[in-house]
C-alpha positions, 0 to 999 in steps of 0.5 A: 208370375213365378213358378216353382222350379221343377226337377226337370229344370235341375236336370239341365244344370246337372248335365251342364256340370257333367258336360263341362267336366267331360270337356275339361277331360278331353282338353287335358287329353288333347293337350297334356301337360308338357314335360317339366324339370323336377325344379320347375315342378317344385317351383310351380308347386310353391307358386300354387300354395301361394309363395312369392318369387322372393319367398321361393328364392329364400326357401330354395337358397337361390336368387330371385332372378334364378326363380324368375328364369326357371318360371319363364322356362316353365311358362314357355313349356306350358304355353302360358303367360302368367302364374295363375295360368301356369298353376291351373295348367300344371295342376288341373285337379288342384294341388296337394302340398308337400308334408310340413317341413319339406321344401313344399309347404304346410301339408294342406290341400288347395284347389287350383 
């Protein structure tokens, strides 16, 4: 027999969402994003909006190997092992891309 959901059942879901946000905020305070160079931030931003290493290299006028090395150093500072973790750690509240025509991208807002 199915019972209709009561408003009391919705309360735990709302509380769970609030508790999850509070946990994430506490984690961010406990483990703040480390200091990255301006170039590392630029590369991570380009990763966040979906560019490949090759696209980043072409956009910035450097070799793909240089992009890889900058990203490796950023991963080490962020204490992560891949692109997704790096973007999530660097931009926990999502990414606002750079204005159109800049080194960053299309001017769109993306969630990390």
